[in-house]
N, CA, C and O atoms as a Tinker XYZ file with bonds, in Angstrom:
   540  protein
     1  N     25.802000   76.287000  216.588000    73     2
     2  CA    25.802000   76.346000  218.456000    64     1     3
     3  C     26.304000   74.653000  218.338000    63     2     4     5
     4  O     25.968000   73.686000  217.653000    81     3
     5  N     27.177000   74.894000  219.292000    73     3     6
     6  CA    27.730000   73.358000  219.725000    64     5     7
     7  C     27.185000   73.413000  221.401000    63     6     8     9
     8  O     27.059000   74.371000  222.163000    81     7
     9  N     26.955000   72.079000  221.570000    73     7    10
    10  CA    26.317000   71.797000  223.190000    64     9    11
    11  C     27.216000   70.997000  223.275000    63    10    12    13
    12  O     27.597000   70.177000  222.440000    81    11
    13  N     27.785000   71.320000  224.827000    73    11    14
    14  CA    29.032000   70.400000  225.062000    64    13    15
    15  C     28.419000   69.442000  226.307000    63    14    16    17
    16  O     28.370000   70.082000  227.358000    81    15
    17  N     28.068000   68.422000  226.396000    73    15    18
    18  CA    27.116000   67.855000  227.211000    64    17    19
    19  C     28.209000   67.164000  228.552000    63    18    20    21
    20  O     28.109000   67.479000  229.738000    81    19
    21  N     29.215000   66.180000  227.981000    73    19    22
    22  CA    30.525000   65.675000  228.896000    64    21    23
    23  C     31.682000   65.284000  228.260000    63    22    24    25
    24  O     31.901000   65.304000  227.048000    81    23
    25  N     32.313000   64.975000  229.031000    73    23    26
    26  CA    33.497000   64.711000  228.457000    64    25    27
    27  C     33.548000   62.957000  228.129000    63    26    28    29
    28  O     33.233000   62.015000  228.856000    81    27
    29  N     34.124000   62.993000  226.623000    73    27    30
    30  CA    33.593000   61.957000  225.914000    64    29    31
    31  C     34.642000   60.665000  226.349000    63    30    32    33
    32  O     34.173000   59.543000  226.538000    81    31
    33  N     35.541000   60.835000  226.433000    73    31    34
    34  CA    37.149000   60.378000  226.620000    64    33    35
    35  C     37.807000   60.879000  228.226000    63    34    36    37
    36  O     38.914000   61.395000  228.384000    81    35
    37  N     37.022000   60.638000  229.082000    73    35    38
    38  CA    37.389000   61.023000  230.157000    64    37    39
    39  C     38.454000   59.770000  230.584000    63    38    40    41
    40  O     38.290000   58.555000  230.472000    81    39
    41  N     39.555000   60.501000  231.091000    73    39    42
    42  CA    40.757000   59.476000  231.661000    64    41    43
    43  C     40.321000   58.360000  232.685000    63    42    44    45
    44  O     41.006000   57.359000  232.901000    81    43
    45  N     39.232000   58.602000  233.237000    73    43    46
    46  CA    38.724000   57.913000  234.485000    64    45    47
    47  C     37.774000   56.823000  234.007000    63    46    48    49
    48  O     37.526000   55.838000  234.703000    81    47
    49  N     37.151000   57.065000  232.574000    73    47    50
    50  CA    36.005000   56.372000  232.082000    64    49    51
    51  C     36.660000   55.745000  230.924000    63    50    52    53
    52  O     36.937000   54.566000  231.146000    81    51
    53  N     37.088000   56.288000  229.428000    73    51    54
    54  CA    37.469000   55.699000  228.285000    64    53    55
    55  C     38.615000   56.751000  227.465000    63    54    56    57
    56  O     38.491000   57.539000  226.528000    81    55
    57  N     39.601000   56.394000  228.197000    73    55    58
    58  CA    40.805000   57.244000  228.052000    64    57    59
    59  C     41.095000   56.408000  226.201000    63    58    60    61
    60  O     40.911000   55.310000  225.675000    81    59
    61  N     41.653000   57.818000  225.793000    73    59    62
    62  CA    41.881000   57.255000  223.891000    64    61    63
    63  C     43.187000   57.497000  224.046000    63    62    64    65
    64  O     43.530000   58.196000  224.999000    81    63
    65  N     44.325000   56.888000  223.002000    73    63    66
    66  CA    45.387000   57.004000  222.553000    64    65    67
    67  C     45.236000   58.557000  222.264000    63    66    68    69
    68  O     45.906000   59.354000  222.920000    81    67
    69  N     44.629000   58.852000  221.587000    73    67    70
    70  CA    45.179000   60.355000  220.602000    64    69    71
    71  C     44.635000   61.397000  221.850000    63    70    72    73
    72  O     44.587000   62.592000  221.559000    81    71
    73  N     44.220000   60.981000  223.238000    73    71    74
    74  CA    43.903000   62.230000  224.013000    64    73    75
    75  C     45.436000   61.990000  224.803000    63    74    76    77
    76  O     45.960000   62.989000  225.296000    81    75
    77  N     46.072000   60.789000  224.903000    73    75    78
    78  CA    47.298000   60.905000  225.177000    64    77    79
    79  C     48.603000   62.014000  224.372000    63    78    80    81
    80  O     49.391000   62.838000  224.836000    81    79
    81  N     48.378000   61.624000  223.288000    73    79    82
    82  CA    49.267000   62.215000  222.466000    64    81    83
    83  C     49.016000   63.237000  222.299000    63    82    84    85
    84  O     49.873000   63.974000  221.812000    81    83
    85  N     47.763000   63.724000  222.620000    73    83    86
    86  CA    47.257000   65.352000  222.018000    64    85    87
    87  C     47.747000   66.439000  223.042000    63    86    88    89
    88  O     48.061000   67.625000  222.941000    81    87
    89  N     47.668000   65.394000  224.230000    73    87    90
    90  CA    47.572000   66.187000  225.503000    64    89    91
    91  C     46.302000   66.649000  225.896000    63    90    92    93
    92  O     46.134000   67.817000  226.246000    81    91
    93  N     45.436000   65.854000  225.865000    73    91    94
    94  CA    43.859000   66.612000  226.103000    64    93    95
    95  C     43.241000   65.349000  227.107000    63    94    96    97
    96  O     42.484000   64.488000  226.660000    81    95
    97  N     43.642000   65.389000  228.358000    73    95    98
    98  CA    43.522000   64.623000  229.137000    64    97    99
    99  C     42.609000   65.135000  230.494000    63    98   100   101
   100  O     43.027000   65.978000  231.288000    81    99
   101  N     41.273000   64.454000  230.600000    73    99   102
   102  CA    40.872000   65.280000  231.790000    64   101   103
   103  C     40.025000   64.047000  232.196000    63   102   104   105
   104  O     39.577000   63.134000  231.503000    81   103
   105  N     39.912000   64.363000  233.917000    73   103   106
   106  CA    38.948000   63.217000  234.403000    64   105   107
   107  C     37.580000   63.541000  234.269000    63   106   108   109
   108  O     37.207000   64.493000  233.583000    81   107
   109  N     36.942000   62.921000  234.787000    73   107   110
   110  CA    35.224000   63.193000  234.784000    64   109   111
   111  C     34.722000   64.165000  235.465000    63   110   112   113
   112  O     34.671000   63.818000  236.645000    81   111
   113  N     34.293000   65.298000  235.300000    73   111   114
   114  CA    34.220000   66.459000  236.408000    64   113   115
   115  C     33.457000   66.282000  237.480000    63   114   116   117
   116  O     32.501000   65.534000  237.276000    81   115
   117  N     33.550000   66.708000  238.536000    73   115   118
   118  CA    32.679000   66.594000  239.796000    64   117   119
   119  C     31.618000   67.364000  239.933000    63   118   120   121
   120  O     30.701000   67.001000  240.669000    81   119
   121  N     31.577000   68.348000  239.365000    73   119   122
   122  CA    30.592000   69.550000  239.442000    64   121   123
   123  C     30.668000   70.482000  237.914000    63   122   124   125
   124  O     31.415000   70.490000  236.936000    81   123
   125  N     29.318000   71.307000  238.396000    73   123   126
   126  CA    28.854000   71.968000  236.871000    64   125   127
   127  C     30.238000   73.030000  236.610000    63   126   128   129
   128  O     30.430000   73.544000  235.508000    81   127
   129  N     31.109000   73.252000  237.738000    73   127   130
   130  CA    32.147000   74.327000  237.543000    64   129   131
   131  C     33.278000   73.707000  236.977000    63   130   132   133
   132  O     33.859000   74.234000  236.028000    81   131
   133  N     33.706000   72.472000  237.541000    73   131   134
   134  CA    34.505000   71.517000  236.618000    64   133   135
   135  C     34.284000   70.844000  235.386000    63   134   136   137
   136  O     35.106000   70.262000  234.679000    81   135
   137  N     32.738000   71.044000  235.183000    73   135   138
   138  CA    32.596000   70.684000  233.709000    64   137   139
   139  C     32.640000   72.131000  232.758000    63   138   140   141
   140  O     32.796000   71.908000  231.557000    81   139
   141  N     32.577000   72.904000  232.968000    73   139   142
   142  CA    32.600000   74.140000  232.512000    64   141   143
   143  C     33.983000   74.691000  232.380000    63   142   144   145
   144  O     34.186000   75.568000  231.540000    81   143
   145  N     35.015000   74.223000  233.186000    73   143   146
   146  CA    36.295000   74.434000  233.115000    64   145   147
   147  C     37.223000   73.290000  231.895000    63   146   148   149
   148  O     38.348000   73.407000  231.410000    81   147
   149  N     36.335000   72.393000  231.748000    73   147   150
   150  CA    37.043000   71.248000  230.524000    64   149   151
   151  C     36.317000   72.066000  229.474000    63   150   152   153
   152  O     37.077000   72.533000  228.626000    81   151
   153  N     34.935000   72.374000  229.312000    73   151   154
   154  CA    34.427000   72.364000  228.404000    64   153   155
   155  C     35.388000   73.453000  227.552000    63   154   156   157
   156  O     35.906000   73.252000  226.454000    81   155
   157  N     35.464000   74.554000  228.302000    73   155   158
   158  CA    35.972000   76.002000  227.659000    64   157   159
   159  C     37.454000   75.386000  227.156000    63   158   160   161
   160  O     37.872000   75.537000  226.008000    81   159
   161  N     38.128000   74.714000  228.142000    73   159   162
   162  CA    39.624000   73.991000  227.311000    64   161   163
   163  C     39.398000   73.812000  225.925000    63   162   164   165
   164  O     39.876000   74.462000  224.996000    81   163
   165  N     38.321000   72.499000  225.883000    73   163   166
   166  CA    38.077000   71.435000  224.978000    64   165   167
   167  C     37.622000   72.822000  223.666000    63   166   168   169
   168  O     38.029000   72.860000  222.505000    81   167
   169  N     36.945000   73.544000  224.161000    73   167   170
   170  CA    36.018000   75.089000  222.766000    64   169   171
   171  C     37.502000   75.255000  222.323000    63   170   172   173
   172  O     37.933000   74.816000  221.257000    81   171
   173  N     38.244000   75.936000  223.248000    73   171   174
   174  CA    39.992000   76.672000  222.826000    64   173   175
   175  C     40.665000   76.027000  222.257000    63   174   176   177
   176  O     41.237000   76.445000  221.251000    81   175
   177  N     40.859000   74.452000  222.841000    73   175   178
   178  CA    41.644000   73.429000  221.891000    64   177   179
   179  C     41.688000   72.943000  220.555000    63   178   180   181
   180  O     42.636000   72.524000  219.890000    81   179
   181  N     40.254000   73.103000  220.240000    73   179   182
   182  CA    39.468000   72.744000  219.164000    64   181   183
   183  C     39.584000   73.538000  218.134000    63   182   184   185
   184  O     39.658000   73.219000  216.947000    81   183
   185  N     39.608000   75.118000  218.850000    73   183   186
   186  CA    39.470000   76.220000  217.719000    64   185   187
   187  C     38.054000   76.371000  217.152000    63   186   188   189
   188  O     37.856000   77.067000  216.156000    81   187
   189  N     37.185000   75.798000  217.710000    73   187   190
   190  CA    35.682000   75.994000  217.807000    64   189   191
   191  C     35.317000   77.414000  217.650000    63   190   192   193
   192  O     35.872000   78.161000  218.455000    81   191
   193  N     34.348000   78.079000  216.628000    73   191   194
   194  CA    34.885000   79.303000  216.155000    64   193   195
   195  C     33.513000   80.180000  216.571000    63   194   196   197
   196  O     33.533000   81.372000  216.878000    81   195
   197  N     32.240000   79.275000  216.510000    73   195   198
   198  CA    30.821000   79.597000  216.592000    64   197   199
   199  C     30.087000   79.370000  218.148000    63   198   200   201
   200  O     30.257000   78.246000  218.621000    81   199
   201  N     29.567000   80.008000  218.686000    73   199   202
   202  CA    28.785000   79.745000  220.048000    64   201   203
   203  C     28.895000   78.312000  220.322000    63   202   204   205
   204  O     28.954000   77.458000  219.437000    81   203
   205  N     28.928000   78.018000  221.925000    73   203   206
   206  CA    29.389000   77.165000  222.191000    64   205   207
   207  C     28.636000   76.934000  223.722000    63   206   208   209
   208  O     29.117000   77.640000  224.608000    81   207
   209  N     27.504000   76.020000  224.133000    73   207   210
   210  CA    27.172000   76.331000  225.646000    64   209   211
   211  C     27.167000   75.105000  226.493000    63   210   212   213
   212  O     27.230000   74.084000  225.809000    81   211
   213  N     27.128000   74.965000  227.378000    73   211   214
   214  CA    27.380000   74.047000  228.175000    64   213   215
   215  C     25.956000   73.345000  228.538000    63   214   216   217
   216  O     24.926000   74.020000  228.539000    81   215
   217  N     25.951000   72.277000  228.774000    73   215   218
   218  CA    24.729000   71.462000  229.435000    64   217   219
   219  C     24.710000   71.594000  230.826000    63   218   220   221
   220  O     25.766000   71.950000  231.349000    81   219
   221  N     23.629000   71.359000  231.622000    73   219   222
   222  CA    23.832000   71.473000  233.002000    64   221   223
   223  C     23.954000   69.909000  233.436000    63   222   224   225
   224  O     23.644000   68.908000  232.791000    81   223
   225  N     24.656000   70.061000  235.090000    73   223   226
   226  CA    25.077000   68.898000  235.286000    64   225   227
   227  C     24.392000   67.366000  235.192000    63   226   228   229
   228  O     24.945000   66.289000  234.969000    81   227
   229  N     22.892000   67.696000  235.462000    73   227   230
   230  CA    22.061000   66.394000  235.413000    64   229   231
   231  C     21.775000   66.055000  233.872000    63   230   232   233
   232  O     21.099000   65.054000  233.634000    81   231
   233  N     22.234000   66.801000  232.865000    73   231   234
   234  CA    22.702000   66.397000  231.362000    64   233   235
   235  C     21.020000   66.416000  230.924000    63   234   236   237
   236  O     20.542000   65.403000  230.414000    81   235
   237  N     20.229000   67.545000  231.142000    73   235   238
   238  CA    19.022000   67.200000  230.607000    64   237   239
   239  C     18.873000   67.223000  228.959000    63   238   240   241
   240  O     18.119000   66.554000  228.251000    81   239
   241  N     19.898000   68.271000  228.574000    73   239   242
   242  CA    19.945000   68.250000  227.034000    64   241   243
   243  C     20.410000   66.936000  226.659000    63   242   244   245
   244  O     19.655000   66.336000  225.894000    81   243
   245  N     21.434000   66.359000  226.997000    73   243   246
   246  CA    21.950000   64.939000  226.475000    64   245   247
   247  C     20.587000   63.984000  226.181000    63   246   248   249
   248  O     20.194000   63.582000  225.086000    81   247
   249  N     19.898000   63.715000  227.726000    73   247   250
   250  CA    19.429000   62.698000  227.813000    64   249   251
   251  C     17.782000   63.264000  226.687000    63   250   252   253
   252  O     17.250000   62.365000  226.037000    81   251
   253  N     17.267000   64.491000  226.612000    73   251   254
   254  CA    16.234000   64.496000  225.706000    64   253   255
   255  C     16.692000   64.816000  224.352000    63   254   256   257
   256  O     15.800000   65.362000  223.704000    81   255
   257  N     18.014000   64.623000  223.580000    73   255   258
   258  CA    18.221000   65.035000  222.314000    64   257   259
   259  C     19.699000   63.966000  221.903000    63   258   260   261
   260  O     20.574000   64.272000  221.092000    81   259
   261  N     19.628000   62.536000  222.818000    73   259   262
   262  CA    20.600000   61.708000  222.492000    64   261   263
   263  C     21.940000   62.443000  221.905000    63   262   264   265
   264  O     22.104000   62.292000  220.694000    81   263
   265  N     22.918000   63.216000  222.601000    73   263   266
   266  CA    23.620000   64.191000  222.247000    64   265   267
   267  C     25.308000   63.168000  221.958000    63   266   268   269
   268  O     26.273000   63.341000  221.215000    81   267
   269  N     24.944000   62.128000  222.983000    73   267   270
   270  CA    26.137000   61.228000  222.742000    64   269   271
   271  C     26.113000   59.666000  221.964000    63   270   272   273
   272  O     25.466000   58.729000  222.432000    81   271
   273  N     26.749000   59.587000  220.981000    73   271   274
   274  CA    27.790000   60.050000  220.381000    64   273   275
   275  C     27.278000   61.091000  219.772000    63   274   276   277
   276  O     26.049000   61.139000  219.735000    81   275
   277  N     28.065000   62.205000  219.128000    73   275   278
   278  CA    27.674000   63.342000  218.687000    64   277   279
   279  C     26.731000   63.334000  217.508000    63   278   280   281
   280  O     26.672000   62.516000  216.589000    81   279
   281  N     26.143000   64.207000  217.683000    73   279   282
   282  CA    24.851000   64.508000  216.652000    64   281   283
   283  C     24.880000   65.760000  215.769000    63   282   284   285
   284  O     25.610000   66.714000  216.039000    81   283
   285  N     24.208000   65.737000  214.893000    73   283   286
   286  CA    24.302000   67.279000  214.183000    64   285   287
   287  C     22.740000   67.469000  214.246000    63   286   288   289
   288  O     22.073000   66.450000  214.070000    81   287
   289  N     21.970000   68.847000  214.512000    73   287   290
   290  CA    20.756000   68.822000  214.533000    64   289   291
   291  C     20.633000   70.355000  213.509000    63   290   292   293
   292  O     21.509000   71.151000  213.172000    81   291
   293  N     19.262000   70.321000  213.248000    73   291   294
   294  CA    19.318000   71.664000  212.378000    64   293   295
   295  C     17.867000   71.874000  213.219000    63   294   296   297
   296  O     17.180000   70.884000  213.470000    81   295
   297  N     17.498000   73.057000  213.585000    73   295   298
   298  CA    16.897000   73.583000  214.185000    64   297   299
   299  C     16.091000   74.639000  213.425000    63   298   300   301
   300  O     16.643000   75.627000  212.941000    81   299
   301  N     14.320000   74.337000  213.296000    73   299   302
   302  CA    13.855000   75.417000  212.682000    64   301   303
   303  C     13.675000   76.887000  213.289000    63   302   304   305
   304  O     14.276000   77.199000  214.317000    81   303
   305  N     12.925000   77.680000  212.698000    73   303   306
   306  CA    12.349000   78.975000  213.237000    64   305   307
   307  C     11.556000   79.181000  214.487000    63   306   308   309
   308  O     11.333000   80.221000  215.106000    81   307
   309  N     11.114000   77.729000  214.758000    73   307   310
   310  CA     9.979000   78.079000  215.890000    64   309   311
   311  C     10.763000   77.049000  217.134000    63   310   312   313
   312  O     10.235000   76.737000  218.201000    81   311
   313  N     12.001000   76.679000  216.719000    73   311   314
   314  CA    12.787000   75.881000  217.853000    64   313   315
   315  C     12.819000   74.549000  217.811000    63   314   316   317
   316  O     13.556000   74.005000  218.633000    81   315
   317  N     12.076000   73.725000  216.900000    73   315   318
   318  CA    12.006000   72.088000  216.299000    64   317   319
   319  C     12.895000   71.708000  215.742000    63   318   320   321
   320  O     13.450000   72.388000  214.879000    81   319
   321  N     13.274000   70.536000  216.072000    73   319   322
   322  CA    13.977000   69.665000  215.105000    64   321   323
   323  C     13.952000   69.695000  213.730000    63   322   324   325
   324  O     12.726000   69.772000  213.809000    81   323
   325  N     14.125000   69.706000  212.695000    73   323   326
   326  CA    14.011000   70.339000  211.375000    64   325   327
   327  C     14.889000   68.700000  210.661000    63   326   328   329
   328  O     14.599000   68.004000  209.687000    81   327
   329  N     15.740000   68.620000  211.444000    73   327   330
   330  CA    17.096000   67.386000  210.845000    64   329   331
   331  C     17.846000   66.979000  211.999000    63   330   332   333
   332  O     18.334000   67.880000  212.681000    81   331
   333  N     18.076000   65.471000  212.434000    73   331   334
   334  CA    18.758000   65.115000  213.098000    64   333   335
   335  C     19.535000   63.819000  212.364000    63   334   336   337
   336  O     19.010000   62.864000  211.791000    81   335
   337  N     21.064000   64.122000  212.584000    73   335   338
   338  CA    21.929000   62.983000  212.070000    64   337   339
   339  C     21.880000   61.979000  212.667000    63   338   340   341
   340  O     21.455000   61.965000  213.822000    81   339
   341  N     22.334000   60.788000  211.992000    73   339   342
   342  CA    22.690000   59.645000  212.883000    64   341   343
   343  C     23.926000   60.037000  213.733000    63   342   344   345
   344  O     24.596000   61.040000  213.483000    81   343
   345  N     24.260000   58.940000  215.044000    73   343   346
   346  CA    25.363000   58.855000  215.493000    64   345   347
   347  C     26.863000   59.363000  214.821000    63   346   348   349
   348  O     27.241000   58.845000  213.771000    81   347
   349  N     27.398000   60.045000  215.264000    73   347   350
   350  CA    28.859000   61.068000  214.482000    64   349   351
   351  C     29.812000   59.691000  214.876000    63   350   352   353
   352  O     29.495000   58.583000  215.309000    81   351
   353  N     31.103000   60.292000  214.520000    73   351   354
   354  CA    31.309000   60.814000  212.960000    64   353   355
   355  C     30.870000   59.869000  211.840000    63   354   356   357
   356  O     31.008000   60.358000  210.718000    81   355
   357  N     30.499000   58.944000  211.872000    73   355   358
   358  CA    30.825000   58.009000  210.764000    64   357   359
   359  C     28.941000   58.240000  210.258000    63   358   360   361
   360  O     28.493000   57.994000  209.138000    81   359
   361  N     28.341000   58.634000  211.159000    73   359   362
   362  CA    26.736000   58.716000  210.624000    64   361   363
   363  C     26.639000   60.296000  209.808000    63   362   364   365
   364  O     25.780000   60.606000  208.982000    81   363
   365  N     27.883000   61.247000  210.346000    73   363   366
   366  CA    27.314000   62.600000  209.709000    64   365   367
   367  C     27.417000   62.368000  207.726000    63   366   368   369
   368  O     28.308000   61.939000  206.993000    81   367
   369  N     26.175000   62.847000  207.500000    73   367   370
   370  CA    26.398000   63.077000  205.938000    64   369   371
   371  C     25.793000   64.292000  205.548000    63   370   372   373
   372  O     24.581000   64.445000  205.401000    81   371
   373  N     26.843000   65.332000  205.351000    73   371   374
   374  CA    26.768000   66.688000  205.069000    64   373   375
   375  C     25.661000   66.788000  204.009000    63   374   376   377
   376  O     24.939000   67.778000  204.125000    81   375
   377  N     25.375000   65.891000  202.930000    73   375   378
   378  CA    24.860000   66.223000  201.823000    64   377   379
   379  C     23.119000   65.712000  202.120000    63   378   380   381
   380  O     22.237000   65.768000  201.263000    81   379
   381  N     22.954000   65.266000  203.427000    73   379   382
   382  CA    22.001000   65.246000  203.831000    64   381   383
   383  C     21.436000   66.243000  204.842000    63   382   384   385
   384  O     20.243000   66.286000  205.141000    81   383
   385  N     22.400000   67.061000  205.359000    73   383   386
   386  CA    22.113000   68.243000  206.079000    64   385   387
   387  C     21.877000   69.258000  205.216000    63   386   388   389
   388  O     20.855000   69.915000  205.412000    81   387
   389  N     22.708000   69.596000  204.137000    73   387   390
   390  CA    22.358000   70.504000  202.892000    64   389   391
   391  C     21.091000   70.393000  202.518000    63   390   392   393
   392  O     20.408000   71.384000  202.259000    81   391
   393  N     20.621000   69.097000  202.446000    73   391   394
   394  CA    19.399000   68.921000  201.858000    64   393   395
   395  C     18.248000   69.441000  202.492000    63   394   396   397
   396  O     17.384000   69.890000  201.738000    81   395
   397  N     18.000000   69.490000  203.971000    73   395   398
   398  CA    17.531000   69.907000  205.030000    64   397   399
   399  C     17.414000   71.133000  205.185000    63   398   400   401
   400  O     16.375000   71.786000  205.289000    81   399
   401  N     18.684000   71.543000  205.209000    73   399   402
   402  CA    18.780000   73.234000  205.006000    64   401   403
   403  C     17.776000   73.996000  203.875000    63   402   404   405
   404  O     17.030000   74.942000  204.129000    81   403
   405  N     17.979000   73.232000  202.347000    73   403   406
   406  CA    17.736000   73.727000  201.284000    64   405   407
   407  C     16.069000   73.622000  201.551000    63   406   408   409
   408  O     15.312000   74.492000  201.121000    81   407
   409  N     15.611000   72.499000  202.282000    73   407   410
   410  CA    13.844000   72.524000  202.039000    64   409   411
   411  C     13.719000   73.763000  203.296000    63   410   412   413
   412  O     13.394000   74.880000  202.893000    81   411
   413  N     13.919000   73.622000  204.498000    73   411   414
   414  CA    13.828000   74.477000  205.433000    64   413   415
   415  C     13.925000   76.141000  205.111000    63   414   416   417
   416  O     13.208000   76.977000  205.663000    81   415
   417  N     15.106000   76.482000  203.961000    73   415   418
   418  CA    15.124000   77.578000  203.566000    64   417   419
   419  C     14.142000   77.847000  202.560000    63   418   420   421
   420  O     13.569000   78.923000  202.728000    81   419
   421  N     13.767000   77.156000  201.526000    73   419   422
   422  CA    13.092000   77.286000  200.716000    64   421   423
   423  C     11.413000   76.946000  200.702000    63   422   424   425
   424  O     10.622000   77.192000  199.791000    81   423
   425  N     11.215000   76.478000  201.651000    73   423   426
   426  CA     9.447000   76.490000  202.145000    64   425   427
   427  C      8.783000   77.594000  202.905000    63   426   428   429
   428  O      9.294000   78.201000  203.847000    81   427
   429  N      7.547000   77.800000  202.384000    73   427   430
   430  CA     6.942000   78.803000  202.964000    64   429   431
   431  C      6.545000   78.148000  204.335000    63   430   432   433
   432  O      6.571000   76.934000  204.533000    81   431
   433  N      6.185000   79.066000  205.233000    73   431   434
   434  CA     5.341000   78.564000  206.641000    64   433   435
   435  C      4.195000   77.808000  206.378000    63   434   436   437
   436  O      3.955000   76.866000  207.133000    81   435
   437  N      3.318000   78.089000  205.288000    73   435   438
   438  CA     2.215000   77.413000  205.275000    64   437   439
   439  C      1.871000   75.845000  204.455000    63   438   440   441
   440  O      0.901000   75.095000  204.347000    81   439
   441  N      3.579000   75.898000  203.884000    73   439   442
   442  CA     3.615000   74.560000  203.286000    64   441   443
   443  C      4.819000   73.637000  204.092000    63   442   444   445
   444  O      5.457000   72.739000  203.544000    81   443
   445  N      4.974000   74.052000  205.471000    73   443   446
   446  CA     6.149000   73.203000  205.887000    64   445   447
   447  C      5.288000   71.994000  206.640000    63   446   448   449
   448  O      4.230000   72.227000  207.225000    81   447
   449  N      5.796000   70.874000  206.560000    73   447   450
   450  CA     5.793000   69.852000  207.070000    64   449   451
   451  C      6.141000   69.848000  208.432000    63   450   452   453
   452  O      7.052000   70.598000  208.785000    81   451
   453  N      5.560000   69.114000  209.283000    73   451   454
   454  CA     5.551000   69.136000  210.534000    64   453   455
   455  C      7.001000   68.563000  210.988000    63   454   456   457
   456  O      7.469000   67.551000  210.467000    81   455
   457  N      7.735000   69.363000  212.096000    73   455   458
   458  CA     9.025000   69.248000  212.407000    64   457   459
   459  C      8.838000   68.114000  213.208000    63   458   460   461
   460  O      7.744000   67.857000  213.709000    81   459
   461  N     10.263000   67.122000  213.427000    73   459   462
   462  CA    10.283000   66.288000  213.898000    64   461   463
   463  C      9.941000   66.360000  215.540000    63   462   464   465
   464  O     10.902000   66.986000  215.989000    81   463
   465  N      9.390000   66.157000  216.234000    73   463   466
   466  CA     9.464000   66.045000  217.737000    64   465   467
   467  C     10.531000   65.595000  218.616000    63   466   468   469
   468  O     11.095000   64.565000  218.247000    81   467
   469  N     10.815000   65.969000  219.368000    73   467   470
   470  CA    11.924000   65.437000  220.614000    64   469   471
   471  C     11.351000   64.601000  221.339000    63   470   472   473
   472  O     10.123000   64.553000  221.276000    81   471
   473  N     12.070000   63.693000  222.243000    73   471   474
   474  CA    11.276000   62.788000  223.198000    64   473   475
   475  C     10.698000   63.941000  224.403000    63   474   476   477
   476  O      9.747000   63.545000  225.077000    81   475
   477  N     11.079000   64.932000  224.609000    73   475   478
   478  CA    10.425000   65.798000  225.078000    64   477   479
   479  C      9.535000   66.693000  224.875000    63   478   480   481
   480  O      9.079000   67.327000  225.826000    81   479
   481  N      9.153000   66.894000  223.690000    73   479   482
   482  CA     8.317000   67.516000  222.898000    64   481   483
   483  C      8.634000   69.027000  222.972000    63   482   484   485
   484  O      7.923000   69.814000  222.346000    81   483
   485  N      9.746000   69.488000  223.764000    73   483   486
   486  CA    10.308000   70.725000  223.686000    64   485   487
   487  C     11.324000   71.194000  222.221000    63   486   488   489
   488  O     11.599000   70.581000  221.189000    81   487
   489  N     11.658000   72.453000  222.691000    73   487   490
   490  CA    12.817000   72.999000  221.634000    64   489   491
   491  C     14.075000   72.584000  222.314000    63   490   492   493
   492  O     14.263000   72.326000  223.502000    81   491
   493  N     14.851000   72.577000  221.358000    73   491   494
   494  CA    16.109000   71.605000  221.235000    64   493   495
   495  C     17.147000   72.304000  222.507000    63   494   496   497
   496  O     17.898000   71.616000  223.199000    81   495
   497  N     16.995000   73.853000  222.637000    73   495   498
   498  CA    17.790000   74.551000  223.299000    64   497   499
   499  C     16.568000   75.069000  224.539000    63   498   500   501
   500  O     15.417000   75.442000  224.315000    81   499
   501  N     17.246000   74.945000  225.840000    73   499   502
   502  CA    16.538000   75.144000  226.810000    64   501   503
   503  C     17.683000   75.800000  227.460000    63   502   504   505
   504  O     18.644000   75.196000  227.936000    81   503
   505  N     17.445000   77.661000  227.446000    73   503   506
   506  CA    18.599000   78.172000  228.114000    64   505   507
   507  C     18.923000   78.338000  229.672000    63   506   508   509
   508  O     20.000000   78.678000  230.161000    81   507
   509  N     17.468000   77.946000  230.479000    73   507   510
   510  CA    17.907000   77.842000  231.871000    64   509   511
   511  C     18.768000   76.483000  231.946000    63   510   512   513
   512  O     19.403000   76.313000  232.987000    81   511
   513  N     18.815000   75.895000  231.345000    73   511   514
   514  CA    19.796000   74.500000  231.472000    64   513   515
   515  C     21.125000   74.873000  230.945000    63   514   516   517
   516  O     21.981000   74.173000  231.485000    81   515
   517  N     21.646000   75.746000  230.060000    73   515   518
   518  CA    22.883000   76.347000  229.294000    64   517   519
   519  C     23.368000   77.294000  229.591000    63   518   520   521
   520  O     22.826000   78.352000  229.908000    81   519
   521  N     24.816000   76.956000  229.507000    73   519   522
   522  CA    25.264000   78.537000  230.316000    64   521   523
   523  C     26.300000   78.724000  228.661000    63   522   524   525
   524  O     26.704000   77.839000  227.908000    81   523
   525  N     26.432000   79.987000  228.589000    73   523   526
   526  CA    27.543000   80.034000  227.140000    64   525   527
   527  C     28.901000   79.793000  227.637000    63   526   528   529
   528  O     29.248000   80.333000  228.687000    81   527
   529  N     29.656000   79.079000  227.023000    73   527   530
   530  CA    31.460000   79.275000  227.329000    64   529   531
   531  C     32.285000   80.244000  227.076000    63   530   532   533
   532  O     32.012000   80.781000  226.003000    81   531
   533  N     33.241000   80.728000  227.646000    73   531   534
   534  CA    34.018000   81.947000  227.103000    64   533   535
   535  C     35.072000   80.948000  226.321000    63   534   536   537
   536  O     35.347000   79.786000  226.618000    81   535
   537  N     35.556000   81.705000  225.288000    73   535   538
   538  CA    36.753000   81.201000  224.394000    64   537   539
   539  C     37.799000   81.552000  224.511000    63   538   540
   540  O     38.683000   81.113000  223.775000    81   539
């Protein structure tokens, strides 16, 4: 699942040349409805094929889990963070994620090490703060 937190390169904040070239230009949304429209457009333009959700406008998921710049998380069966990547895209190390997946899938519940705690101590996905995006 991908969590859309905010527009990384909004035209009124940090416009990238590649956004202009690709005609993906958005100003910072003024409310949750506008953010949903921008996020839905990004999901479609990027061709994301897995579930995408929208952080609520106060950015509680981003603040709790440092989602900017992009990060990859692996969440265990209890909803705890089992792996957190370095900031992306340069911090993404697929081999580290693969190793974490193998550890997670190969271990028994009794021998599992404690999951990495998030700053808020909660699970990574709080459904009351997220909304699924249409494709």
